[in-house]
C-alpha positions as CSV (number, residue, x, y, z in Angstrom):
1,X,81.0,125.3,25.8
2,X,82.3,127.6,23.2
3,X,85.3,126.7,21.0
4,X,87.4,129.5,22.6
5,X,86.8,128.1,26.1
6,X,87.8,124.6,25.0
7,X,90.9,125.9,23.3
8,X,91.7,127.9,26.5
9,X,91.4,124.7,28.6
10,X,93.6,122.8,26.2
11,X,96.3,125.5,26.5
12,X,96.1,125.5,30.3
13,X,96.4,121.7,30.4
14,X,99.5,121.8,28.1
15,X,101.1,124.4,30.2
16,X,100.5,122.4,33.4
17,X,102.0,119.3,31.7
18,X,105.1,121.2,30.7
19,X,105.6,122.6,34.2
20,X,105.2,119.1,35.8
21,X,107.6,117.5,33.3
22,X,110.3,120.1,33.8
23,X,109.9,120.0,37.6
24,X,110.6,116.3,37.6
25,X,114.0,116.8,35.9
26,X,115.2,119.3,38.4
27,X,117.8,118.2,40.9
28,X,119.4,119.9,43.8
29,X,122.9,121.2,44.5
30,X,124.5,119.5,47.5
31,X,127.9,118.6,48.9
32,X,129.3,115.1,49.2
33,X,128.4,114.8,52.9
34,X,124.7,115.5,52.1
35,X,124.9,113.1,49.1
36,X,126.1,110.3,51.4
37,X,123.3,111.0,53.8
38,X,120.7,111.0,51.0
39,X,122.1,107.6,49.8
40,X,121.9,106.1,53.3
41,X,118.3,107.3,53.6
42,X,117.5,105.5,50.3
43,X,117.0,108.7,48.2
44,X,117.9,107.7,44.6
45,X,117.4,111.2,43.2
46,X,120.1,112.7,40.9
47,X,121.9,115.6,42.5
48,X,124.5,118.2,41.5
49,X,127.9,118.5,43.3
50,X,130.2,121.4,42.6
51,X,133.9,121.0,43.2
52,X,137.5,121.2,42.0
53,X,139.8,118.5,40.8
54,X,142.5,117.3,43.3
55,X,145.8,118.6,42.0
56,X,149.4,118.5,43.1
57,X,151.7,121.5,43.6
58,X,152.6,121.6,39.9
59,X,148.9,121.5,38.8
60,X,148.7,117.8,37.7
61,X,145.5,116.0,38.5
62,X,145.9,113.4,41.3
63,X,143.8,110.2,41.3
64,X,142.6,110.4,37.7
65,X,142.1,106.9,36.2
66,X,141.4,106.5,32.5
67,X,142.8,103.7,30.4
68,X,141.0,103.7,27.0
69,X,142.9,100.6,25.8
70,X,141.5,98.6,28.8
71,X,138.0,100.1,29.1
72,X,137.2,103.3,27.1
73,X,133.9,103.7,29.0
74,X,135.4,104.0,32.5
75,X,136.7,107.3,33.8
76,X,137.4,107.9,37.5
77,X,138.8,110.9,39.4
78,X,138.8,112.6,42.8
79,X,136.7,115.7,43.3
80,X,136.9,118.1,46.3
81,X,133.6,119.8,47.0
82,X,133.2,123.3,48.4
83,X,133.5,122.0,52.0
84,X,136.9,120.4,51.2
85,X,135.4,116.8,51.3
86,X,137.2,114.5,48.8
87,X,135.2,111.9,46.9
88,X,135.9,109.3,44.2
89,X,133.7,110.0,41.1
90,X,133.1,107.3,38.5
91,X,131.8,108.3,35.0
92,X,130.9,105.4,32.8
93,X,131.9,107.0,29.5
94,X,135.1,108.3,27.9
95,X,137.1,111.1,29.5
96,X,135.7,114.5,28.4
97,X,137.9,116.5,26.1
98,X,139.8,119.3,27.9
99,X,139.0,117.8,31.3
100,X,142.6,118.4,32.4
101,X,142.1,122.2,31.9
102,X,138.9,122.4,34.1
103,X,138.9,125.0,36.8
104,X,135.7,123.8,38.3
105,X,133.6,120.7,37.8
106,X,129.9,120.0,38.4
107,X,129.0,116.3,38.5
108,X,125.4,115.1,38.2
109,X,124.5,111.7,39.6
110,X,124.1,109.8,42.9
111,X,126.1,108.0,45.5
112,X,126.3,104.2,44.9
113,X,128.4,101.8,47.1
114,X,130.5,104.6,48.6
115,X,131.4,106.3,45.4
116,X,129.7,109.0,43.3
117,X,128.3,107.6,40.0
118,X,128.2,110.5,37.6
119,X,125.6,110.7,34.8
120,X,126.8,114.1,33.6
121,X,129.9,116.2,33.9
122,X,129.8,119.9,33.4
123,X,133.2,121.6,33.2
124,X,134.1,125.2,33.6
125,X,137.3,125.9,31.7
126,X,139.2,129.1,31.0
127,X,138.1,130.6,27.7
128,X,140.8,130.5,25.1
129,X,139.3,133.7,23.5
130,X,138.8,136.1,26.3
131,X,141.0,136.5,29.4
132,X,139.2,136.0,32.7
133,X,136.1,134.4,31.2
134,X,135.0,130.9,31.8
135,X,133.6,128.5,29.2
136,X,131.1,125.7,30.3
137,X,131.0,122.3,28.6
138,X,128.5,119.5,29.3
139,X,129.1,115.8,28.8
140,X,126.5,113.1,29.3
141,X,127.1,109.4,29.9
142,X,125.2,107.0,27.6
143,X,122.5,105.1,29.4
144,X,122.7,101.4,28.8
């Protein structure tokens, strides 16, 4: 074989490797009902759930638990998905900055023992620079 053919095969092999590795990281968007069904079926795949924080009439978050003096790596809150299903979410890291200002939250993780264990939290907050625009921030829990 010529050198150009070998080089072409190497490029194709690298491209296939990249495609396979990125496809393995892809997770799906579901609601909490589907997440519970997946957990009952033994599916341990990470999933995305989109929702809003549970707030009272004055806009204060209900059910948020974060006590940094007791455990700085435990943060829990209630999220309401797009089908209005409430679910307790536990994030084993510190509370993300500006979490209280979030308009919409995406949690990435899986259902474990009846609660959603978040590996990542993506927040959509109102931009402080332009009216009507949203700013997205990503926070990842440290794996131990």
